[in-house]
N, C-alpha and C positions, 0 to 999 in steps of 0.2 A: 823427601822420601822417608817414610816412617818404618823403622825396623820393628817387627813384631817378635814377641817371645814364642818359641815353638809350642809352649803349653797352651797358647791362645788359639792355635789353629784347630778349627772344628772340622774334623775329617772322619770319614768312615773307611774301614779297611775290609775289603772283600777278598775271600780266599777259599779255595777248595779245602775241605776239612783236613786240618793238620798237615797241609802240604809243606814239605821241607823247603821249597822255594820261598813260600810266604813266611815261613818261620825265620829263615835267615834275614829276610827283609825287615820283618817286624822287630827282630832283635836289634838290628842296627838303628832303626827308627827310635825305639825306646831308649837306647843308649844316648841318642842325640837329643832327647827331651820331647820327642813327638809321641804322644799317646792318643790313639784313636778313641773317640767317644763312643763309637759303635763298631763292633766287629761282627760281620755276617759270614758264617762258614756254610758252604754248600755240602750237605751230607747226602751222598748218593754213590752209586756204583762207580761212576766216573772218577770221583774223588779218590776212591781206593786204588783204582787202576793207575791214576796219575801219581799218587803218593808212592806206590811201589815202584813205578817206572823211574822216578827221580832218585829214590833210594838206591836202586840198582845202578843207575848212571854214576852216582857219587860214592859207590862202595869203597870203603877203606879210608874215607875222609870225614872230618868232623861235620856232624849234622847239628843244626841249631836246636835248642830245647823245644819241647812240645808247646803247643798253644796253651795248654793248661798251665805249664810252668811259666811261660812268658807273661800270661795275663793274671797270674795269682797275685792277689793283693792290690790290683789296679782297679780304678773306677770305671773302666770301659764296660759298656753294655755289650753282652755277647748273645748272639742269636744263631740258630741253625735253620736253614731252609732246604727244601728239596731241590730247588732250582734258583739260581740268582736271577734268572729272567722271569721268574714267576711273580704273581701278584703279591705274595707275602713279603718278598724282598723289597719290592717297590714301595709297599705300604710302610715297612720299617724305615726306609730311607726318607720317605716323605714326612713321617712323624718326627724323625730325628733332625732333619734339615741340615745336612752337611754342607759346608762351604766347598769341599773338595772330596772326591773319591780317590782312594789309593788301591790299586789292584795287586794282590800278592800271589797271583796264579789262579786264573778263572777260565771258564769256558768263554767263547765269544759272546759278548754282552750286546743286548738290544738297546737301541736309543732310549727307550722308555726307562731303562735303568740308569744309564750314565747321564741322562738329561735331568735327573733329580738334583744334581749338583750344579750351582751356577757357574763354578769355575771349571767344571768338566771332570774327567777321570784320567789319572796318570797310570801308565803301565810301564813296566821295565821288562824289555824283551831280551832274551839271551842270544841275540844275534845282531849283526850290524844291518841297520835299515838304510836304504830300501833293498839292499842286495839279498838279504837272507830273511825272508818272511815265513811265518808259519811254525810248525812243530819241529822238534829235534834239530834246533838251529845249529848247535855245535857240530853235530854229525854232518849236516848238509853243507856247512861252511867248508869242512875238510874235504868232503866228497867233490864239491864244486871248485876246490882250490881257491876259496875266498878267505879273507882274514877272519879270525874268530874274534868276537867281541860282543858288546851289549849296547842297547839303545833305550833311553827313557823317552817316552813320548805320550802326548795326549791321544786318547782313542777317539775314533769316529766309526761310522757304520762299516767301513772296510776292515780288512784283516791286516793289522800292523801298518796302517797307512797314515795315521795322524801326525800332527806337527811334532817335530823332534825338539827336546829340551836338553838332551845330553847323549853323547855317543863316544865310546872308547873301545879301542882294540885291545886284545889280550896278547901278550907275547907268547909264542909257542916255541919251546926249545926242544932240541933233539933229546929224545928219551921221555918226553911228556906223554902220559897215557890219556886215553879218552876220558877215563874217570876223573883224572886230575883236572882236565880242561872243563869238564861239566861242573865240577865243584867250583873252580875259579870263576866260571861264568855266573854261577848262582851268587857267589859273594859279590862280584862286580855289579850285578844287577841290583842288589840291595844297596850298594854304595851309591850308584847313580840315582836311585830313588831318594836316598838320604840327602844327597847334594841338591837334588831338585827341590825338595821341601825346604831346605835351608835357603836356597835362592828365592823360593816363593815368599817366605816370610820376610826376607830381606828386601823384597820388591825388585829383585834383579833377574828374575826368571825370564828367559827369552824363548820364543818359539820360532823354529825354522820349518817352513813347509817342506814336506817330503817330495823329492823328485820322483818321476815314474821309476819303477823297478821291477824286479821279478815277481811273478805271482806267488801267493802263499803255498808252501809245500806241506804235504801231509807227513805224518810220522814215518820215519825210515824203518823198513822191515829189518829183521834180525840179520839177514845176509848182507845188507848194506852196512849195518853197524860193524859187522865183522870185517868187512873190507876197509872201513875207516880205521879200525884198530890196526890192521896190517899196514896201511899207508903210513900211520904214525910210527909204528915199530920199525919199518924199513926206511924211514927218513925220506919218503917220497913227497911229503907235503911241501908245496912251493914257498910257503910263508914262514919257514923256520927261521928264527933269529940268530941261531948259532949252529 
């Protein structure tokens, strides 16, 4: 088994423009010596909505530096596209020829995008799979009385259904707020991606097929989030660790 240097990994990083979820992940990857050769940001109305949504969810907690700050002085090629699923993005990936794709918060990608990489595409989902698929995973986990956590997995045509490479629950303590848990999940998602890339270059990354689970859920409406916050404040969540 040949251990590779992180700097030798040729990967592309896909993210909605300046998404705080992707910024946290990229900050951790850069600190571990993983620098993407190509960064493709999707610049669109959805990117603005998702960025603002995550900033609201993590209000009061540290947000990683902007993409401009993270990439300043680095050799990474940076490009902006209207859609990651569009022809321009596919062409950029084909021209660069990444060994691996790393997703830092994107819309659902089509096979023609993630099939540009021979090793596939890694995603870090802020929920435990297969139990909590789709959007607003922290909120849905609490509403469904499921453990909160994150999962790193390879993607496929389904939503959050690909082989799992890392999975870890987050402890939820009495007095924890929704914003604190969303921030902790964002940090953990970045950590799982860093660990996955470290295992990948070490030749020790393993894939576990996902068992059948729940269908992917859509974003939770505001009244649902309000109830989740009340559940936490009143200590009614079944998975409290203290």
